[in-house]
C-alpha positions as MATLAB code, in Angstrom:
seq = 'MLNISPNKLNEKIDLSNYKAVKKVFYRTHYKQFNRFLASFFIIAFIILFLPWTQNISGKGFLTTLTPDQRPQTIQSPIPGRIEKWYVREGDYVKKGDTILFISEVKSEYFDPNLIERTGQQIKAKSMAVTSYEEKVKALNMQIGALSNERGLKLEQSRNKLLQSKLKVKSDSIDLEAAKTNISIAERQYDRVVQLEKEGLKAITDVEEKRLKLQETQAKLISQENKLLASKNEVINAQVEISRVNAEYTDKISKAQSDMFTAQSNQFDSEAQVTKLENSRTNYEMRNDMLHIRAPQSGFINRAIQSGIGETFKEGDRLVGIMPANYEMAVETFVDPIDLPLLHLGEKVRIQFDGWPAIVFSGWPNVSYGTYGGVVVAIETFISDNGKYRILLAPDVDDQEWPKDLRVGSGANTMALLEDVPIWFELWRQLNGFPPNYYQPQNTMADAKKK';
ca = [
     -88.052   36.389  -25.532;
     -85.428   35.032  -28.226;
     -85.752   37.981  -30.608;
     -86.010   35.594  -33.768;
     -88.067   38.193  -35.623;
     -86.490   40.922  -37.311;
     -88.691   43.332  -35.587;
     -86.996   44.465  -32.326;
     -89.207   44.840  -29.783;
     -87.141   46.960  -27.526;
     -86.912   49.689  -30.127;
     -90.924   49.864  -30.245;
     -91.614   49.441  -26.783;
     -90.274   51.158  -23.719;
     -88.892   48.405  -20.925;
     -87.649   50.909  -18.692;
     -91.038   50.718  -16.807;
     -90.765   47.073  -16.104;
     -89.531   45.876  -12.705;
     -87.863   43.002  -14.432;
     -85.824   45.032  -16.653;
     -84.955   47.637  -13.768;
     -83.429   44.466  -11.860;
     -81.317   43.452  -14.590;
     -80.275   46.546  -16.576;
     -79.765   48.939  -13.958;
     -77.355   47.361  -11.074;
     -74.314   49.203  -10.704;
     -72.036   46.483   -9.208;
     -72.070   44.415  -12.434;
     -70.284   47.535  -13.560;
     -67.718   47.403  -10.977;
     -67.091   43.476  -11.408;
     -66.411   43.955  -14.924;
     -64.011   46.735  -14.463;
     -62.291   44.297  -12.009;
     -61.785   41.790  -14.213;
     -60.772   44.124  -16.883;
     -58.010   45.340  -14.429;
     -57.053   41.839  -13.333;
     -56.612   40.719  -16.961;
     -54.460   43.809  -17.779;
     -52.526   43.036  -14.519;
     -52.059   39.566  -15.047;
     -50.938   40.026  -18.938;
     -48.461   42.740  -17.521;
     -47.051   39.846  -14.827;
     -46.460   37.624  -17.670;
     -43.785   40.141  -18.945;
     -42.358   40.259  -15.668;
     -38.599   38.413  -15.217;
     -38.807   35.074  -13.585;
     -35.631   33.407  -12.444;
     -35.461   29.742  -13.547;
     -34.253   27.341  -10.921;
     -33.558   23.584  -10.014;
     -35.061   22.688   -6.806;
     -33.809   19.775   -5.015;
     -34.006   18.324   -1.541;
     -31.476   16.995    0.719;
     -30.134   17.117    4.537;
     -27.155   18.663    6.182;
     -23.793   16.846    6.468;
     -20.361   17.957    6.711;
     -17.651   19.547    4.240;
     -15.157   16.712    4.457;
     -15.547   12.986    5.055;
     -13.569   13.254    8.327;
     -15.808   15.430   10.038;
     -18.937   13.377    9.610;
     -20.412   11.326   12.341;
     -18.702    7.717   12.294;
     -18.734    4.739   13.944;
     -15.725    2.827   16.226;
     -15.005   -0.587   15.329;
     -12.856   -2.971   17.044;
     -10.128   -4.374   14.726;
     -10.034   -7.671   17.048;
     -12.724   -9.883   18.522;
     -13.337   -9.514   22.016;
     -15.806   -9.186   25.030;
     -16.862   -5.725   26.733;
     -15.362   -5.601   30.207;
     -15.607   -1.796   31.389;
     -17.371    1.518   29.649;
     -15.398    4.574   30.643;
     -17.982    6.965   28.789;
     -21.673    8.001   28.533;
     -24.011    8.729   25.869;
     -23.523   12.432   25.387;
     -19.964   12.745   26.866;
     -17.634   14.901   25.215;
     -14.154   12.887   24.398;
     -10.747   14.123   23.358;
      -8.783   12.163   20.736;
      -6.950    9.468   22.375;
      -9.274    9.031   25.352;
     -10.243    5.609   26.457;
     -14.017    5.105   25.443;
     -13.910    1.087   26.920;
     -11.962   -1.906   27.469;
     -12.320   -5.479   25.886;
     -10.886   -8.478   26.667;
      -9.647  -11.454   24.287;
     -11.797  -14.365   23.237;
      -9.305  -16.429   21.392;
      -7.622  -19.038   23.211;
      -4.158  -18.291   21.815;
      -4.048  -14.921   23.468;
      -5.331  -15.912   26.986;
      -1.736  -16.164   28.277;
      -1.325  -12.691   30.117;
       2.545  -13.097   30.191;
       2.581  -13.714   26.368;
       4.603  -10.909   25.464;
       7.135  -11.546   28.264;
       7.536  -15.468   27.278;
       7.846  -14.163   23.642;
      10.512  -11.853   24.682;
      12.350  -14.772   26.670;
      12.309  -16.813   23.543;
      13.673  -13.903   21.249;
      16.680  -13.828   24.235;
      17.233  -17.617   23.611;
      17.087  -17.553   19.700;
      19.452  -14.452   19.840;
      21.988  -16.371   21.983;
      21.894  -19.466   19.423;
      22.475  -16.838   16.485;
      25.631  -15.716   18.458;
      26.693  -19.101   19.203;
      26.355  -19.669   15.602;
      28.532  -16.472   14.847;
      31.057  -17.700   16.949;
      31.191  -21.133   15.429;
      31.434  -19.957   12.032;
      34.280  -17.488   13.135;
      36.076  -20.611   14.584;
      35.523  -22.514   11.589;
      36.899  -19.690    9.185;
      39.984  -19.524   11.384;
      40.216  -23.369   11.130;
      39.952  -23.146    7.439;
      42.317  -20.520    7.240;
      45.186  -22.529    9.506;
      44.418  -25.628    7.277;
      45.232  -23.420    4.047;
      48.255  -22.345    5.429;
      49.157  -25.663    6.640;
      48.434  -27.146    3.156;
      50.699  -24.303    1.454;
      53.440  -25.493    3.817;
      52.994  -29.106    3.385;
      52.979  -28.640   -0.747;
      56.051  -26.286   -0.581;
      57.595  -29.113    1.325;
      56.758  -31.502   -1.115;
      57.636  -29.455   -3.852;
      61.263  -29.014   -2.299;
      61.394  -32.610   -2.095;
      60.169  -33.268   -5.622;
      63.045  -30.713   -6.768;
      65.872  -32.673   -4.820;
      64.525  -35.715   -6.259;
      64.901  -34.508   -9.785;
      68.174  -32.878   -8.889;
      69.235  -36.461   -7.703;
      67.900  -38.001  -10.840;
      70.164  -35.426  -12.661;
      73.177  -36.375  -10.586;
      72.562  -40.484  -11.017;
      71.939  -39.935  -14.502;
      75.742  -38.419  -14.893;
      76.653  -40.899  -12.702;
      75.297  -43.296  -15.087;
      76.885  -41.698  -18.067;
      80.387  -41.824  -15.997;
      79.736  -45.408  -15.341;
      79.069  -45.998  -19.145;
      82.554  -44.277  -20.095;
      84.132  -46.250  -17.232;
      83.182  -49.553  -18.798;
      83.909  -49.101  -22.157;
      87.450  -47.985  -21.307;
      87.540  -50.952  -18.938;
      86.607  -53.190  -22.108;
      89.172  -51.490  -24.288;
      91.781  -52.003  -21.627;
      90.651  -55.742  -21.233;
      90.723  -56.131  -25.085;
      94.337  -54.709  -25.391;
      95.743  -56.441  -22.550;
      94.063  -60.104  -23.889;
      95.817  -59.257  -27.235;
      99.058  -58.192  -25.539;
      98.877  -61.588  -23.861;
      98.388  -63.337  -26.762;
     101.449  -61.718  -28.410;
     103.304  -62.282  -25.322;
     103.819  -58.724  -24.430;
     101.603  -59.456  -20.963;
     101.370  -61.602  -18.308;
      98.376  -63.651  -17.480;
      98.071  -61.853  -14.150;
      97.648  -58.482  -16.133;
      95.015  -60.058  -17.861;
      93.207  -61.213  -14.959;
      93.753  -57.728  -13.133;
      92.048  -56.227  -16.180;
      88.979  -58.796  -16.149;
      88.711  -57.861  -12.610;
      88.431  -54.747  -13.326;
      85.970  -54.744  -15.954;
      84.021  -56.795  -13.638;
      84.122  -54.165  -11.028;
      83.079  -51.531  -13.692;
      80.032  -53.551  -14.781;
      78.839  -53.892  -11.282;
      79.169  -50.119  -10.797;
      77.082  -49.596  -13.775;
      74.255  -51.759  -12.700;
      74.644  -50.225   -9.259;
      74.230  -46.551  -10.944;
      71.457  -47.703  -12.651;
      69.948  -49.162   -9.591;
      70.351  -45.821   -8.057;
      69.084  -43.956  -11.080;
      66.000  -45.897  -11.101;
      65.665  -45.163   -7.164;
      66.047  -41.518   -7.813;
      63.241  -41.606  -10.687;
      61.014  -43.590   -7.924;
      61.680  -41.032   -5.587;
      60.653  -38.175   -8.170;
      57.297  -40.047   -8.548;
      56.841  -40.513   -4.903;
      57.045  -36.625   -4.516;
      54.587  -36.227   -7.277;
      52.444  -38.636   -5.386;
      52.797  -36.881   -2.105;
      52.052  -33.568   -3.611;
      48.829  -34.830   -5.076;
      47.966  -36.616   -1.706;
      48.781  -33.554    0.606;
      46.661  -31.442   -1.882;
      43.761  -33.787   -1.658;
      44.274  -34.440    2.132;
      44.009  -30.489    2.926;
      41.380  -30.159    0.080;
      39.333  -32.743    1.984;
      39.998  -31.292    5.527;
      39.119  -27.688    4.281;
      36.043  -28.627    2.262;
      34.955  -30.433    5.500;
      35.525  -27.267    7.528;
      33.726  -25.073    4.729;
      30.805  -27.408    4.938;
      30.470  -26.932    8.524;
      30.864  -23.370    8.276;
      27.825  -23.220    5.801;
      25.892  -25.507    7.808;
      26.515  -22.940   10.867;
      25.798  -19.681    8.597;
      22.537  -21.754    7.548;
      21.638  -22.459   11.100;
      22.484  -18.634   12.005;
      20.595  -17.226    9.281;
      17.275  -19.676   10.326;
      18.093  -18.648   13.814;
      18.017  -14.884   12.717;
      14.583  -15.601   10.968;
      13.099  -16.921   13.686;
      14.186  -14.006   15.804;
      12.793  -11.621   13.445;
       9.777  -13.848   13.217;
       9.448  -13.727   17.053;
      10.060  -10.077   17.332;
       7.247   -9.626   15.215;
       4.929  -11.827   16.884;
       6.032   -9.721   20.174;
       5.217   -6.464   18.353;
       1.983   -7.775   17.033;
       1.017   -8.921   20.986;
       2.058   -5.655   21.837;
      -0.302   -3.677   19.438;
      -3.136   -6.144   19.995;
      -2.852   -5.422   23.767;
      -2.805   -1.754   23.093;
      -6.048   -2.482   20.773;
      -7.516   -3.636   24.022;
      -8.299   -0.022   25.080;
     -10.802    1.471   22.496;
      -9.899    4.974   22.073;
     -11.293    8.205   20.281;
      -9.814    8.563   17.116;
     -10.792   12.304   17.415;
     -12.459   14.739   19.831;
     -16.158   14.737   19.664;
     -19.223   13.650   21.574;
     -20.503   10.093   22.022;
     -23.766    9.591   20.400;
     -24.680    6.047   20.708;
     -23.325    2.813   22.603;
     -24.152    0.302   19.908;
     -22.743   -2.495   21.695;
     -23.856   -2.275   25.007;
     -23.612   -3.919   28.350;
     -20.658   -6.067   30.342;
     -19.580   -9.121   28.882;
     -21.285   -9.157   25.538;
     -18.802  -10.372   22.937;
     -18.552   -9.041   19.266;
     -16.562  -10.025   16.390;
     -14.062   -8.027   14.398;
     -14.984   -4.888   12.494;
     -18.457   -4.820   14.812;
     -19.570   -1.323   15.254;
     -19.157   -0.560   19.026;
     -20.080    3.389   19.344;
     -21.193    6.244   17.341;
     -19.154    9.540   17.604;
     -19.631   12.885   16.224;
     -16.648   15.219   15.621;
     -16.615   18.445   17.389;
     -15.181   20.490   14.855;
     -16.755   20.353   11.492;
     -17.983   22.434    8.957;
     -21.378   22.623    7.591;
     -22.402   21.598    4.420;
     -25.808   20.364    2.379;
     -25.880   17.354    0.529;
     -28.861   17.468   -2.142;
     -30.129   15.561   -4.862;
     -31.264   16.812   -8.636;
     -32.871   14.844  -11.300;
     -30.433   13.647  -14.186;
     -32.497   15.997  -16.542;
     -31.036   18.899  -14.324;
     -27.499   17.825  -13.952;
     -25.890   19.369  -17.359;
     -27.103   22.691  -15.739;
     -25.392   22.570  -12.771;
     -21.511   23.639  -12.482;
     -18.946   24.164   -9.683;
     -19.019   27.451   -8.089;
     -22.491   28.497   -8.784;
     -24.715   29.941   -6.376;
     -27.558   28.087   -4.568;
     -30.235   29.288   -2.231;
     -31.063   26.971    0.711;
     -33.959   26.662    2.883;
     -33.471   24.754    6.316;
     -35.873   22.691    8.255;
     -37.189   24.322   11.202;
     -36.107   27.694   10.295;
     -38.969   30.333    9.088;
     -38.804   30.955    5.501;
     -40.682   32.667    2.991;
     -39.793   31.395   -0.469;
     -40.444   32.704   -4.037;
     -38.671   30.547   -5.871;
     -38.698   32.973   -9.196;
     -37.728   36.063   -7.283;
     -35.065   35.011   -5.004;
     -34.240   38.672   -4.134;
     -37.844   38.953   -2.205;
     -37.242   35.532   -0.377;
     -37.008   35.609    3.224;
     -35.126   33.019    5.809;
     -32.926   31.340    2.843;
     -29.524   31.192    2.984;
     -26.437   31.229    0.282;
     -24.601   28.157   -0.768;
     -21.799   27.569   -3.504;
     -21.912   24.069   -5.546;
     -18.399   22.456   -4.414;
     -18.634   18.932   -5.669;
     -21.131   17.147   -8.233;
     -21.167   13.339   -7.970;
     -20.428   11.616  -11.428;
     -22.444    8.580  -10.807;
     -26.300    8.263   -9.894;
     -27.003    7.412   -6.612;
     -29.194    4.401   -5.309;
     -32.343    7.200   -5.373;
     -32.160    7.705   -8.982;
     -30.797   11.306   -8.468;
     -27.399   12.893   -8.495;
     -25.466   14.266   -5.578;
     -24.521   17.562   -5.028;
     -22.384   18.955   -2.297;
     -22.980   22.578   -1.380;
     -20.605   24.853    0.793;
     -21.839   28.144    2.721;
     -21.476   31.106    0.447;
     -18.609   33.487    2.199;
     -20.237   36.358    0.499;
     -23.848   35.828    1.947;
     -24.899   35.878    5.667;
     -23.658   33.082    8.128;
     -26.049   29.999    8.409;
     -27.411   29.794   11.521;
     -25.063   28.035   14.312;
     -28.058   25.619   15.740;
     -27.818   23.513   12.580;
     -27.303   20.076   13.125;
     -25.978   17.282   10.962;
     -28.953   15.216    9.357;
     -31.556   17.780    9.386;
     -33.437   18.415    6.104;
     -33.085   21.339    3.794;
     -34.627   22.358    0.496;
     -32.165   23.927   -2.397;
     -32.718   26.096   -5.235;
     -30.206   26.470   -7.827;
     -30.760   29.685   -9.783;
     -30.406   29.669  -13.439;
     -31.423   32.391  -16.076;
     -34.090   35.242  -15.770;
     -36.823   34.513  -18.281;
     -40.447   36.011  -18.842;
     -42.948   34.293  -16.667;
     -45.152   33.390  -19.856;
     -42.232   31.246  -20.892;
     -41.583   29.522  -17.628;
     -45.593   28.934  -17.596;
     -45.321   27.430  -21.067;
     -42.210   25.549  -20.259;
     -43.752   24.219  -17.302;
     -47.106   23.207  -19.146;
     -44.884   21.192  -21.873;
     -42.647   19.636  -19.271;
     -39.327   21.137  -20.859;
     -36.266   21.446  -18.956;
     -34.720   24.783  -17.916;
     -32.407   26.813  -20.668;
     -29.104   25.057  -20.788;
     -26.547   27.370  -20.286;
     -22.654   27.594  -19.593;
     -21.788   30.357  -16.687;
     -18.803   32.410  -18.074;
     -17.275   33.233  -14.975;
     -18.470   30.311  -12.529;
     -16.003   27.885  -14.091;
     -13.157   30.114  -13.862;
     -13.554   31.025  -10.347;
     -14.173   27.389   -9.418;
     -10.759   26.510  -11.026;
      -9.068   29.328   -9.276;
     -10.545   27.943   -6.008;
];
């Protein structure tokens, strides 16, 4: 019945006597269902106004807090061949314990007495250095002796030059005296000749004066020759000074040249000694590298290179080791859109793989099986997976993390943000908006203090 007519049939006819009407309008469970729906909608409406904690979820894995505590591989800085293993996988080793022994594969290091022979070369070169030092000392003494001898010779030549100059002065005076004598002899001869002409003197007196004049002239010539000879002696003395100076300068220069050559050979030998000592130290350190030792105490995880006689290159990984003492941390990744919402020192809830947990992301206080963490590092460059890396340390104010956790196991993280109504969170999720951006007041100050 469509009830198109304005005449309502149910008002004119009593329908309660019909079976169909009784089955439809007089069932009590429909009323209860309606009440349930009404109560559900009222409760749901009330729940929409309950507080909800916004959070940023991430997925990561367990790691260590500092880089030196993380699993590492031991490499060999030199190429070699495996000769002997001293450990097994799973063994505990202390720092400095020998893990394996390798041998050389390069021909220049095959000699087992290489270090001893290098030491002998150093000794021989050191003796050469000593010899050159002694030669330098001898040449220095020779140079000193030549310098002293040159000084004496020059002093002797200067004295001879002074004597020659004094002799020149003496001969000059004698020459002047001879000139004076010849003037006197000439005047006397002229007077005697004049007197002889006047008859006052005999011819013998004239001849006597002529003879004396000739003798005086001969003495003048002889004195001039002596003066010239004295001047030549002065010149010879000056030449002797120059010769002595040149001779000893040549000898001293040659000795200095020999000394510089000896010093050059000495320095070259010292450089060779230093080079050989460097080589010997390198050989000793290289020999020490033949024993691969544990860099720190830990457990041997895996032998990457195995067997005896297997060769490898420098830098190849030989064995993996896990440090025995480490502080656990969680390395998680967040989307770039959520990165501005994270700050150093913020609290984070962590769920570890393999540990039972009941998680309510919006109500962290009622979650079970989660553990507290604190943001200690935020990477400033995006990772290969397109997310940013966050490092979490245990929260000292929360319960202690399980002792059986192992590095590398998975972990889910929730960074807790602001408290908002549930209806706001549903509206945000439906629209794909990020959580509310906020700047914590005390978190940054606490992080700076730490």
